[in-house]
Each structure stands twice: as structure tokens, then as C-alpha cells.
C-alpha positions in Angstrom: -2.0 1.1 0.6 -1.5 1.6 2.3 2.3 -0.6 3.3 0.3 -1.1 0.2 -0.4 -4.1 2.0 0.0 -1.8 4.8 -2.6 0.8 4.1 -6.1 1.1 2.6 -4.7 1.9 -0.8 -6.5 3.6 -3.6 -4.8 1.3 -5.9 -6.5 -0.6 -8.7 -5.8 -3.5 -11.2 -7.6 -6.1 -13.3 -7.0 -9.1 -15.6 -9.4 -8.2 -18.4 -9.1 -4.5 -18.6 -6.2 -2.3 -19.8 -3.0 -2.1 -17.8 -1.7 1.3 -16.7 1.7 2.1 -15.3 2.8 5.1 -13.5 6.4 6.1 -13.2 8.3 8.5 -10.9 11.5 10.4 -11.8 14.9 9.1 -11.4 14.1 6.5 -8.7 11.1 5.2 -10.6 8.3 3.2 -9.0 6.4 1.6 -11.8 2.9 0.5 -10.8 1.0 -1.9 -12.9 -2.8 -1.7 -12.5 -5.5 -3.9 -14.1 -9.0 -3.2 -13.7 -12.1 -5.6 -14.1 -15.3 -4.0 -13.1 -14.8 -3.1 -9.5 -11.8 -5.3 -8.9 -8.2 -4.0 -9.3 -5.0 -6.1 -9.4 -2.0 -4.2 -8.4 1.7 -5.2 -8.9 5.0 -3.3 -8.7 8.5 -3.4 -7.4 11.2 -0.8 -6.6 14.4 -0.5 -4.7 15.3 1.5 -1.6 19.0 2.4 -0.9 18.8 1.0 2.6 19.2 -2.3 4.4 16.3 -4.7 4.7 16.1 -3.9 8.5 15.9 -0.2 7.9 13.2 -0.7 5.2 11.3 -3.2 7.5 11.2 -0.8 10.4 9.3 1.8 8.4 7.1 -0.6 6.4 5.9 -2.3 9.6 5.5 0.9 11.7 1.6 0.7 11.8 1.2 2.9 14.8 3.0 5.8 12.9 1.7 5.1 9.4 -0.5 8.2 9.6 2.5 10.4 10.1 4.3 8.8 7.1 1.5 8.6 4.5 -0.2 11.8 3.5 -3.5 10.1 2.7 -3.6 8.1 6.0 -5.7 9.9 8.7 -5.2 7.3 11.5 -3.5 3.9 12.0 -3.3 2.0 15.2 -2.6 -1.5 16.3 -5.7 -2.8 18.2 -4.4 -6.3 19.0 -1.3 -8.4 18.7 -0.7 -12.1 18.9 3.0 -12.7 18.1 3.5 -11.8 14.5 -0.2 -11.5 13.8 -1.6 -8.0 14.5 -4.9 -6.3 13.9 -4.7 -2.7 12.6 -7.6 -0.1 12.4 -6.9 2.5 9.7 -8.7 5.4 8.1 -7.5 6.9 4.9 -8.8 9.4 2.3 -8.7 10.2 -1.3 -10.4 12.2 -4.0 -12.4 10.8 -6.9 -12.9 13.9 -9.1 -14.5 16.5 -6.8 -15.6 14.0 -4.3 -13.7 13.4 -1.1 -13.7 9.7 0.0 -12.9 8.3 3.4 -12.1 4.7 3.9 -12.2 2.9 7.2 -10.8 -0.6 7.6 -9.8 -3.3 10.0 -6.9 -5.4 8.7 -5.3 -8.6 9.9 -1.5 -8.3 9.2 0.8 -11.3 9.4 4.4 -10.4 9.7 7.4 -12.5 8.7 10.3 -10.4 9.8 12.1 -9.0 8.0 10.9 -10.2 4.6 7.1 -10.3 4.3 4.0 -8.4 5.3 0.6 -9.9 4.4 -2.5 -7.8 4.9 -6.2 -9.0 4.7 -9.2 -6.8 5.2 -11.4 -8.1 7.9 -14.0 -5.4 7.7 -14.4 -1.9 6.4 -15.7 0.3 3.6 -13.9 -1.7 0.8 -15.4 -5.0 -0.3 -12.0 -6.8 -0.4 -8.4 -5.9 0.0 -5.5 -8.4 0.2 -1.8 -7.4 -0.3 1.5 -9.0 0.1 4.7 -6.9 0.5 8.0 -8.8 0.2 11.4 -7.4 1.0 14.5 -8.8 -0.6 18.0 -7.9 0.6 20.5 -6.9 -2.1 23.2 -5.8 0.3 22.9 -2.1 1.0 19.7 -2.0 -1.2 16.3 -3.5 -0.5 14.0 -4.6 -3.4 10.4 -4.2 -2.4 7.7 -6.3 -4.3 4.0 -5.7 -3.8 1.1 -7.6 -5.2 -2.5 -7.4 -4.2 -6.2 -7.2 -5.1 -8.6 -4.5 -4.1 -12.4 -4.7 -4.6 -14.5 -1.4 -4.3 -18.1 -0.6 -4.2 -19.7 -0.1 -7.7 -20.1 3.6 -7.4 -16.4 4.0 -6.6 -15.4 1.5 -9.3 -17.3 3.6 -12.0 -15.5 6.9 -10.9 -12.1 5.6 -10.1 -9.7 5.1 -12.9 -6.7 2.8 -13.0 -4.4 5.7 -13.9 -5.4 7.5 -10.6 -4.9 4.3 -8.6 -1.5 3.9 -10.1 -0.5 7.5 -9.3 -1.9 7.3 -5.7 0.0 4.0 -5.1 3.2 5.4 -6.4 2.9 8.5 -4.2 2.3 6.3 -1.1 5.3 4.1 -1.7 7.5 7.1 -2.6 6.5 8.5 0.8 7.4 5.3 2.5 10.8 5.3 0.7 11.3 8.8 1.7 10.7 7.9 5.4 13.1 5.0 5.1 15.8 7.5 3.9 14.9 10.1 6.5 15.3 7.6 9.3 18.5 6.1 7.8 20.0 9.6 7.9 19.6 9.7 11.7 
């Protein structure tokens, strides 16, 4: 997202509802999602076998995010004021048989190379606020993401926490893969 912080994520969590975790293979990304009505709280962390600068370069590459994330249709910086940027993004997903497109205008505050804060200014979602933090551990970078997403009632009824966790894991696996692809060159 979703980069969770970075993109319009189909990620969900809540304080009152059940927690769902989705895991991925040998380099697992465990996504914790809590859902309460139409509000989702998302938290997770994982490592990337790359330096913090290599990881930052991908996670903050908003003009190329649509080429990195398979659910991102477009992403472009529309304004910049130092480390504060405004990004217009369109992403898509499926809820059962229904195809959903999500447009959003986000204010992103960058604290290179350690933090990306994303706040939805306007768009199809009711609310979306995410913080992505990068921690250098030598040749490995630990990525921590926490955020809240509020969707419309009809989406909230149809969208399960398990699906949100799986979609989030896929997006961050794609970001990690892009870090590794760029590192190889």
C-alpha cells in the first residue's frame, strides 16, 4: 500500500476484531491485520538483504511504483516541497468477483533514509495513514510498517482481513524483489 505507506493498499486491521497473519515462504513477511467495522489496522515487519540506501531508493521511488507493484496502475509525483511530496496514485484489486479501482492523492513526508509517512488527502478511501520505517542492520535493512485504513461500508462488508493480509504481503514481497533486482545491477 501501497510503500504500504507508499501505495493505496488493500490492507486491513482492527482492534476489536480477530487478528489475521499471512506468511510467505522462507523470507516470511508476517502481516497482522485487525478489523473493526470498516477500519483496518495493519502492522508488520520484515528484513531485506540490502543496505538501507538500496531499500530506501526503491521504497521512495513513487514515479516508478506502478512498474514495481502489480496492483498499482499509476503513480506520479504532482508536487514537491523539500521532503514533502504529493503523489497521485491509482491501484486495483478484487473483492470476490468484483474488480475495484482506488484513486488517491497522498501527502508523503520523507525523512531520508529512515522514514516515510503517508497521509491520504483525498480519494476513494475514507482514510489511509501509514508509516514505513527503515532500520539499518549492516548489510540487512529491517522494514517496519504500521497504518490504518478506513474503507466505505460496502467494501468493508466484502473485504476480509485474510485477503488484506495476503495482498499486503504480496505488495511488500514485490518491493523486496525490486530492491534485490536493483542491488544485482
